C-alpha positions as CSV (number, residue, x, y, z in Angstrom):
1,M,-129.2,36.4,-44.0
2,K,-130.1,39.9,-42.9
3,L,-128.9,41.2,-39.7
4,N,-131.3,43.6,-37.9
5,S,-129.6,46.6,-36.5
6,A,-130.5,45.6,-32.8
7,L,-128.5,42.4,-33.4
8,A,-125.7,44.2,-34.9
9,K,-125.6,46.6,-32.1
10,S,-125.5,43.9,-29.6
11,L,-122.8,41.9,-31.3
12,L,-120.8,44.9,-31.4
13,M,-121.3,45.8,-27.8
14,A,-120.3,42.2,-26.7
15,A,-117.3,42.3,-28.8
16,S,-116.1,45.7,-27.3
17,I,-116.8,44.5,-23.8
18,G,-115.0,41.3,-24.5
19,M,-111.9,43.5,-25.4
20,I,-112.2,46.1,-22.7
21,V,-113.0,43.6,-19.7
22,P,-109.5,42.0,-19.8
23,M,-108.0,45.3,-20.2
24,A,-109.7,46.8,-17.2
25,A,-108.8,43.6,-15.1
26,Q,-105.1,44.1,-15.9
27,T,-104.0,46.8,-13.2
28,A,-101.0,48.5,-13.1
29,P,-98.4,47.1,-10.6
30,K,-98.3,49.0,-7.2
31,P,-95.1,50.7,-6.6
32,A,-93.0,48.6,-4.3
33,K,-92.5,50.1,-0.9
34,P,-88.8,51.1,-0.3
35,A,-87.3,48.6,2.1
36,P,-86.7,49.9,5.5
37,A,-83.2,51.1,6.0
38,P,-81.3,48.3,8.1
39,A,-80.5,49.7,11.5
40,P,-76.8,50.7,11.9
41,T,-75.4,47.4,13.5
42,E,-72.7,47.6,16.0
43,E,-69.5,46.0,15.1
44,P,-69.3,43.2,17.7
45,A,-66.4,43.6,20.2
46,K,-63.3,41.8,19.7
47,V,-60.5,40.2,21.9
48,E,-57.3,41.2,21.0
49,G,-54.6,38.4,20.4
50,L,-55.5,35.0,21.5
51,E,-58.9,34.7,23.2
52,L,-59.1,32.8,26.4
53,P,-62.4,32.2,28.2
54,R,-62.5,32.9,31.9
55,K,-64.5,31.0,34.7
56,N,-66.2,34.3,35.7
57,G,-67.5,34.5,32.2
58,G,-64.9,37.2,31.0
59,F,-62.1,36.7,28.7
60,L,-58.4,37.3,28.4
61,G,-56.6,38.4,25.2
62,L,-53.0,37.0,25.1
63,T,-50.6,38.9,22.7
64,I,-46.9,38.7,22.1
65,N,-45.4,42.2,20.9
66,G,-41.7,41.6,20.0
67,A,-40.4,39.5,22.9
68,Q,-43.0,40.7,25.5
69,M,-46.1,38.9,26.6
70,T,-49.0,41.0,27.1
71,L,-52.4,39.7,28.8
72,K,-55.5,42.1,28.8
73,F,-58.8,41.6,30.5
74,Y,-62.1,41.7,28.9
75,D,-65.8,41.4,30.4
76,A,-68.4,39.0,29.1
77,E,-69.2,41.4,26.3
78,K,-65.5,41.5,25.2
79,K,-65.2,45.0,26.3
80,S,-61.8,46.0,27.9
81,V,-61.6,46.2,31.6
82,A,-59.1,47.0,34.3
83,V,-56.8,44.2,35.5
84,D,-58.5,42.2,38.3
85,V,-55.5,40.5,39.7
86,A,-52.2,41.5,41.0
87,R,-50.0,39.6,38.7
88,A,-49.6,36.3,36.7
89,A,-47.1,33.7,36.4
90,A,-46.4,32.1,33.0
91,R,-44.3,29.0,32.1
92,W,-43.5,27.5,28.8
93,D,-41.1,24.9,27.3
94,P,-39.7,26.5,24.2
95,V,-38.4,24.3,21.4
96,N,-34.9,25.9,21.2
97,K,-34.2,25.8,24.9
98,A,-33.3,22.8,27.3
99,T,-35.5,23.8,30.2
100,D,-38.5,25.6,30.5
101,V,-38.9,29.4,30.9
102,R,-40.8,31.2,33.7
103,T,-41.5,34.8,34.0
104,V,-44.0,37.1,36.0
105,L,-46.4,39.4,34.2
106,N,-46.9,42.7,36.3
107,P,-49.5,45.4,35.7
108,S,-48.7,48.0,33.1
109,A,-48.7,51.8,33.6
110,D,-52.2,52.1,32.5
111,G,-53.7,49.3,34.7
112,Q,-55.4,47.7,31.5
113,S,-53.0,44.8,31.0
114,L,-50.5,42.5,32.6
115,V,-46.8,42.7,30.8
116,S,-43.9,40.3,31.0
117,P,-40.1,41.4,30.7
118,S,-38.6,40.9,27.1
119,V,-38.2,37.0,27.4
120,V,-40.4,35.5,24.6
121,Q,-38.5,34.2,21.6
122,P,-39.7,32.6,18.4
123,P,-40.9,30.2,17.2
124,L,-44.0,30.4,19.0
125,V,-45.0,26.7,18.9
126,F,-45.4,26.2,22.6
127,K,-48.1,26.1,25.2
128,V,-47.9,28.8,28.0
129,Y,-49.3,27.9,31.4
130,L,-50.6,31.1,33.0
131,T,-51.6,31.2,36.7
132,L,-53.5,34.6,37.7
133,I,-52.4,35.7,41.4
134,A,-54.5,37.7,43.7
135,A,-52.9,40.5,45.8
136,D,-52.6,38.2,48.8
137,G,-50.7,35.5,46.9
138,T,-53.2,33.0,46.1
139,A,-53.8,31.5,42.8
140,V,-57.0,32.5,41.5
141,E,-57.2,30.9,38.2
142,S,-55.0,28.8,35.9
143,I,-55.2,28.9,32.0
144,I,-53.3,27.0,29.3
145,A,-52.9,28.8,26.0
146,D,-51.3,27.1,22.9
147,L,-49.4,30.0,21.0
148,R,-49.8,28.1,17.7
149,E,-53.5,29.1,17.7
150,L,-52.0,32.8,18.0
151,E,-50.0,32.5,14.9
152,K,-53.1,30.9,13.2
153,A,-55.2,33.8,14.2
154,K,-52.7,36.4,12.7
155,K,-53.1,34.5,9.2
């Protein structure tokens, strides 16, 4: 069987197209766009100590520093604010005493917290009953804080 030149050229052309077309169909991958830089996220505000929600949407932060109880005030965004009451009364029943202990927390020098005298003794395994008192002597709010949760938060 003798191939004529036209047929041979056609076969060669078909064979070469058969090789070129798949190669042309393979496109180089497009370079990936760099991921947009994440926006700097602001660290969420945090209440210092035991976080106690208030009726007005704010928070209180109860801490024990040595033998002194400190109560700090925070707004709804958990940012520190000035004290909005005249004082607070605290009462608790410690495990190492026969009677309950009572104290008054008065404003600190900077006006950002209420501070007790040094009367708190470990172990901190009791509930504190806090009463916030307005300047006219009326009770504004009552809160119960379990100091066992404060110990858990430290861990």
